[in-house]
VMD Tcl script that draws the C-alpha trace (Angstrom):
set ca {
  {-65.63 -1.68 -10.63}
  {-64.70 -3.77 -7.74}
  {-65.76 -2.76 -4.24}
  {-63.61 -4.00 -0.97}
  {-65.38 -4.72 2.20}
  {-63.76 -2.80 5.22}
  {-61.69 -5.72 6.10}
  {-60.16 -5.37 2.91}
  {-59.59 -1.69 2.74}
  {-57.99 -1.43 6.48}
  {-55.64 -4.11 4.86}
  {-54.89 -2.44 2.33}
  {-54.56 1.04 4.35}
  {-51.93 -0.53 6.77}
  {-49.87 -2.49 4.18}
  {-49.51 1.32 2.34}
  {-48.41 3.25 5.88}
  {-45.83 0.03 6.25}
  {-44.34 0.49 2.79}
  {-44.40 4.00 2.92}
  {-42.16 3.79 6.53}
  {-40.27 1.37 4.91}
  {-39.76 3.60 1.51}
  {-38.92 6.39 3.79}
  {-36.80 4.20 6.70}
  {-34.71 3.51 3.57}
  {-34.14 6.55 2.03}
  {-33.33 8.53 5.39}
  {-30.39 5.84 6.28}
  {-28.81 6.29 2.34}
  {-29.15 9.70 3.01}
  {-27.26 9.87 6.38}
  {-24.49 7.35 5.25}
  {-23.91 9.59 2.17}
  {-23.70 12.71 4.41}
  {-21.48 10.56 7.20}
  {-19.21 9.63 4.24}
  {-18.34 13.08 3.37}
  {-17.74 14.42 6.99}
  {-15.65 11.65 8.03}
  {-13.34 10.88 5.43}
  {-10.18 9.05 6.63}
  {-7.14 10.57 7.51}
  {-3.68 8.62 6.80}
  {-0.59 9.02 8.68}
  {3.02 8.43 6.58}
  {6.44 8.93 7.20}
  {8.35 10.79 4.22}
  {11.86 11.07 4.42}
  {14.54 10.65 1.92}
  {15.59 13.60 -0.73}
  {13.09 15.72 0.68}
  {12.72 19.24 1.51}
  {11.25 18.77 4.65}
  {11.51 14.95 5.55}
  {8.95 14.15 8.58}
  {5.28 12.48 9.69}
  {2.40 13.90 7.82}
  {-1.00 13.41 7.50}
  {-2.89 12.88 4.33}
  {-6.72 12.49 3.04}
  {-7.30 8.88 2.04}
  {-6.98 8.77 -1.81}
  {-3.47 10.66 -1.56}
  {-0.82 9.59 -3.95}
  {2.94 9.29 -3.33}
  {3.32 12.42 -6.14}
  {1.00 14.62 -4.02}
  {2.95 13.05 -0.38}
  {6.42 14.58 -1.62}
  {4.38 17.88 -2.63}
  {3.43 18.22 0.85}
  {6.88 17.72 2.30}
  {8.13 20.33 0.53}
  {9.06 18.71 -3.20}
  {12.08 16.86 -3.79}
  {15.62 17.68 -3.60}
  {17.96 17.79 -6.44}
  {19.74 15.00 -5.57}
  {16.46 12.79 -5.63}
  {16.57 9.56 -7.53}
  {12.41 9.04 -8.83}
  {13.68 6.18 -11.07}
  {12.49 3.39 -7.76}
  {9.15 4.89 -7.06}
  {5.37 4.36 -8.59}
  {4.70 8.19 -8.28}
  {0.90 7.21 -9.23}
  {0.60 4.40 -6.68}
  {-2.07 5.59 -3.69}
  {-0.68 5.67 -0.01}
  {-1.82 4.04 2.97}
  {-1.94 4.55 6.71}
  {1.75 4.32 8.10}
  {3.54 3.89 4.49}
  {7.14 5.15 5.22}
  {7.79 6.81 1.67}
  {11.41 6.72 1.12}
  {13.27 8.99 -1.61}
  {16.67 7.50 -2.62}
  {19.30 10.00 -3.14}
  {21.21 9.77 -7.02}
  {24.20 7.62 -7.05}
  {27.50 9.96 -7.08}
  {29.87 8.62 -8.99}
  {33.67 8.68 -7.48}
  {36.38 10.30 -9.50}
  {38.71 7.78 -11.26}
  {41.25 8.64 -9.55}
  {39.54 7.44 -5.97}
  {38.57 4.26 -7.42}
  {41.99 2.29 -7.96}
  {44.32 1.59 -4.82}
  {46.81 -0.37 -4.10}
  {44.81 -2.17 -1.24}
  {45.00 -5.84 -2.45}
  {41.87 -6.11 0.03}
  {39.76 -4.78 -3.08}
  {40.32 -7.89 -4.62}
  {40.08 -11.04 -2.30}
  {35.95 -11.70 -1.99}
  {34.15 -10.65 1.01}
  {31.45 -12.17 2.30}
  {29.09 -9.51 1.08}
  {25.60 -9.72 -0.59}
  {25.68 -9.80 -3.49}
  {23.76 -6.49 -5.55}
  {21.00 -8.44 -6.65}
  {20.05 -9.44 -3.18}
  {21.17 -6.01 -1.51}
  {18.31 -4.02 -3.06}
  {15.41 -4.49 -1.06}
  {12.45 -5.68 -2.70}
  {9.10 -3.88 -1.88}
  {6.14 -6.61 -1.47}
  {3.61 -4.14 -1.56}
  {4.65 -2.95 -5.12}
  {6.92 -5.34 -6.35}
  {5.94 -7.39 -9.77}
  {6.05 -11.07 -9.98}
  {9.42 -11.31 -11.17}
  {10.84 -9.46 -8.60}
  {9.11 -11.44 -6.18}
  {10.21 -14.43 -7.81}
  {13.87 -13.39 -7.48}
  {13.67 -13.80 -3.36}
  {14.71 -17.23 -2.26}
  {12.28 -19.94 -1.96}
  {9.44 -17.85 -3.66}
  {8.59 -19.62 -6.77}
  {5.99 -18.17 -9.45}
  {2.44 -19.59 -7.67}
  {3.75 -18.25 -3.49}
  {4.52 -14.99 -5.83}
  {1.28 -14.78 -7.71}
  {-0.51 -15.42 -4.47}
  {1.40 -12.58 -2.86}
  {-0.27 -10.39 -5.42}
  {-3.69 -11.26 -5.05}
  {-3.78 -11.55 -1.26}
  {-1.96 -7.50 -1.22}
  {-4.81 -6.95 -4.11}
  {-7.60 -8.37 -1.66}
  {-6.50 -7.50 1.70}
  {-4.03 -4.58 0.87}
  {-0.96 -3.35 1.53}
  {1.44 -5.95 3.97}
  {2.47 -3.70 7.07}
  {4.98 -6.67 8.65}
  {6.92 -9.68 7.94}
  {4.07 -11.44 9.79}
  {1.99 -10.21 7.68}
  {2.98 -12.72 4.95}
  {2.33 -16.22 6.82}
  {-1.12 -15.70 5.97}
  {0.01 -16.52 2.24}
  {0.13 -20.31 1.85}
  {3.12 -21.94 1.47}
  {5.47 -19.32 3.27}
  {5.99 -20.31 6.75}
  {8.06 -19.07 9.49}
  {11.32 -21.28 8.10}
  {10.63 -19.35 4.30}
  {9.83 -16.10 5.88}
  {13.17 -15.90 7.58}
  {15.01 -16.48 4.77}
  {13.35 -13.63 2.93}
  {13.07 -11.08 5.52}
  {15.85 -9.39 5.39}
  {15.42 -8.98 1.60}
  {12.43 -7.12 1.80}
  {10.73 -4.09 2.68}
  {7.05 -2.62 3.15}
}
mol new
graphics top color blue
foreach p $ca { graphics top sphere $p radius 0.5 }
foreach p [lrange $ca 0 end-1] q [lrange $ca 1 end] { graphics top cylinder $p $q radius 0.2 }
display resetview
């Protein structure tokens, strides 16, 4: 059996006390961090509009999904068209969720008129470009359909929103390599957030 000198015993005691204090402090910090996370859940402020019973601004917990936000707004009306919404998408702070109304088809007698102006092409955006592309949820194909956005830039947009969260304004797109002020000017009226 080895015996320690008085100096070695003193060093062992000091090392043991320091180690015990460090482990105790680490345990206490983890415990208080867990309790703080439980007491301070993030609250998001969102705007729900369109074909819902009670449109307005709502406060929801972090992790809330679009379908839960719609329930918060009293549910959807019978005219709601949910085809374009991703009901499983998590909401983010400052988001505006618009539930579109179903398109009501006009009776056949009202569709045709003797007005020749209906046959003259007008400078209106095509149906493809009148549909706004949500840069926070759009697929690669939808992003590529935007003018000046190729596959490479579309992939960068998807990677950026995955790593940094949703875009909040058109200026956020300037963080994407390949999108400058001229390209942003081309697409800003064709996108939504």
